[in-house]
C-alpha positions in Angstrom: 29.8 -39.2 -22.3 26.3 -40.4 -22.8 25.2 -39.2 -19.4 26.4 -35.7 -20.1 24.4 -35.5 -23.4 21.4 -37.0 -21.6 21.7 -34.4 -18.8 22.1 -31.6 -21.3 19.0 -32.8 -23.3 16.9 -32.9 -20.1 18.0 -29.3 -19.1 17.0 -28.0 -22.6 13.7 -29.9 -22.5 12.9 -28.5 -19.1 13.7 -25.0 -20.2 11.6 -25.3 -23.3 8.6 -26.6 -21.3 8.8 -23.6 -18.9 8.6 -21.1 -21.7 5.1 -22.0 -22.8 3.4 -18.5 -23.4 -0.1 -19.7 -22.5 1.1 -20.9 -19.1 2.8 -17.6 -18.5 -0.4 -15.7 -19.2 -2.3 -17.7 -16.7 0.4 -17.2 -14.0 0.1 -13.4 -14.3 -3.0 -13.4 -12.1 -1.4 -15.4 -9.2 -1.8 -13.0 -6.3 -4.9 -12.8 -4.1 -5.8 -9.6 -2.3 -6.0 -10.5 1.4 -5.9 -7.0 2.9 -6.6 -3.4 2.2 -4.6 -1.0 4.5 -5.9 2.2 2.9 -7.0 3.4 -0.5 -3.6 3.0 -2.1 -2.0 0.2 0.0 -2.9 -3.4 0.0 -1.6 -6.8 0.9 -1.3 -9.6 -1.7 -0.8 -13.3 -1.1 1.2 -15.4 -3.5 0.4 -19.1 -4.2 3.3 -20.0 -1.9 1.7 -18.0 0.9 4.1 -15.1 0.9 2.4 -11.8 1.7 3.5 -8.7 -0.1 2.5 -5.1 0.8 1.9 -3.1 -2.3 1.7 0.7 -2.6 -0.2 1.6 -5.8 2.1 3.5 -8.2 1.3 6.9 -9.6 -1.7 7.6 -7.4 -2.2 9.0 -3.9 -5.4 8.5 -1.9 -6.5 10.7 0.9 -5.1 9.6 4.3 -7.6 7.7 6.5 -8.1 10.7 8.8 -8.8 13.0 5.8 -12.2 13.5 4.1 -12.8 10.6 1.8 -9.9 8.6 3.2 -12.2 5.9 4.5 -14.3 6.0 1.3 -11.2 5.4 -0.7 -10.2 2.4 1.4 -13.8 1.1 1.0 -13.7 1.6 -2.8 -10.4 -0.3 -3.1 -11.7 -3.1 -0.9 -15.0 -3.4 -2.8 -13.1 -3.4 -6.1 -10.5 -6.1 -5.4 -10.6 -7.7 -1.9 -10.5 -11.5 -2.2 -9.9 -11.4 -5.9 -7.1 -12.7 -8.1 -4.9 -9.9 -9.4 -1.8 -9.2 -11.5 1.0 -7.2 -10.0 3.1 -5.1 -12.3 5.8 -4.1 -10.0 8.0 -1.0 -10.5 10.2 -0.8 -7.5 10.3 -0.7 -3.7 9.8 2.4 -1.6 11.7 3.4 1.5 9.3 1.5 3.7 10.0 -1.8 1.9 6.6 -1.9 0.1 6.5 -3.0 -3.5 5.3 -0.1 -5.7 3.4 -1.0 -8.8 0.2 -1.3 -10.8 -2.5 -3.9 -9.8 -4.8 -5.3 -12.4 -7.9 -7.4 -12.0 -8.5 -10.5 -14.1 -11.1 -8.6 -16.1 -8.4 -6.0 -17.1 -9.4 -3.3 -14.7 -6.4 -1.3 -13.5 -7.0 -0.6 -9.8 -4.7 2.5 -9.8 -6.6 4.1 -12.7 -10.0 3.2 -11.3 -9.3 5.1 -8.1 -8.5 8.3 -10.0 -11.4 7.8 -12.5 -13.9 7.5 -9.6 -12.5 10.4 -7.7 -10.9 8.5 -4.8 -7.3 9.5 -5.6 -5.1 12.2 -7.1 -2.6 11.5 -9.8 0.7 11.6 -7.8 2.4 14.0 -10.2 5.7 13.8 -8.3 5.9 10.2 -9.5 3.7 10.1 -12.6 3.7 11.8 -15.9 0.8 9.8 -17.3 -1.4 11.8 -19.6 -4.2 9.2 -19.2 -4.2 9.6 -15.4 -4.2 13.3 -15.8 -7.2 13.1 -18.1 -9.0 10.7 -15.7 -8.4 13.1 -12.8 -9.7 16.0 -14.8 -12.9 14.1 -15.7 -13.5 13.2 -12.1 -13.0 16.9 -11.0 -15.5 18.1 -13.6 -18.0 15.4 -12.6 -17.5 16.2 -8.9 -16.9 12.5 -8.2 -15.6 11.3 -4.8 -13.3 13.7 -3.1 -14.0 16.3 -5.8 -17.3 16.9 -4.1 -15.4 19.2 -1.7 -14.7 22.7 -3.0 -11.0 22.6 -2.2 -9.8 19.1 -1.1 -6.3 19.0 0.4 -3.9 16.6 -1.4 -2.5 13.9 0.9 1.1 15.0 0.3 0.2 18.5 1.7 -1.8 16.9 4.5 1.2 14.8 5.5 3.6 17.8 5.3 1.3 19.9 7.5 1.1 17.0 10.0 4.9 16.7 10.2 5.3 20.4 10.7 2.6 20.4 13.5 4.2 17.4 15.2 7.6 19.1 15.1 6.1 22.3 16.6 4.3 20.3 19.3 7.5 18.4 20.1 9.4 21.6 20.7 6.6 23.2 22.8 6.1 20.3 25.2 6.7 21.3 28.8 9.1 19.3 30.8 7.6 16.9 33.2 8.2 17.6 36.9 10.1 15.0 38.8 8.1 12.9 41.1 9.3 12.5 44.6 8.6 9.1 46.2 8.6 8.3 49.8 9.8 5.0 51.0 7.0 2.9 52.3 7.3 1.3 55.6 6.5 -2.4 55.7 3.4 -3.4 57.6 5.3 -6.3 58.9 8.1 -4.6 60.7 10.5 -7.3 62.0 11.8 -6.4 65.4 13.9 -9.4 65.8 17.4 -9.2 64.8 19.8 -12.0 64.0 
């Protein structure tokens, strides 16, 4: 009977020790940015060396082959590569990436910083944030980043055009002619038979 009470006491004590709010605050910034794939996709490393690919929520940067695509990637890299960050995860996308907000230890929200500096659109299909809408409008008016172009193409339209073009090219490909091969004669023709 004594062993049961002792075990119960130890479990309660362990639970109480793990609920220390100061410890929880420090654990929020546990990820390290170890890779930046493009402006809105990065790789985070947890303390137990597990890599997580993160797609930044509510924003969409130009594709790497679009104008300002490389600049968006460089901005993200300069802002957070090698730094400790907090991941506020929302969900997973169809590619298995974690979708969420990423925050630096100084409180800078990477998602919002991209829009504010003109390196991303608010992804309105997935965001209703009035703050992001306001940041995008300020970047447009200030001609920051991609807003230097007169009529930049949003990445979702760029991807849609690319899919349509690939589908058209796939249908229009001519069939390859069959090759006819001749049997080669061996240099070392064996005339002896068994």
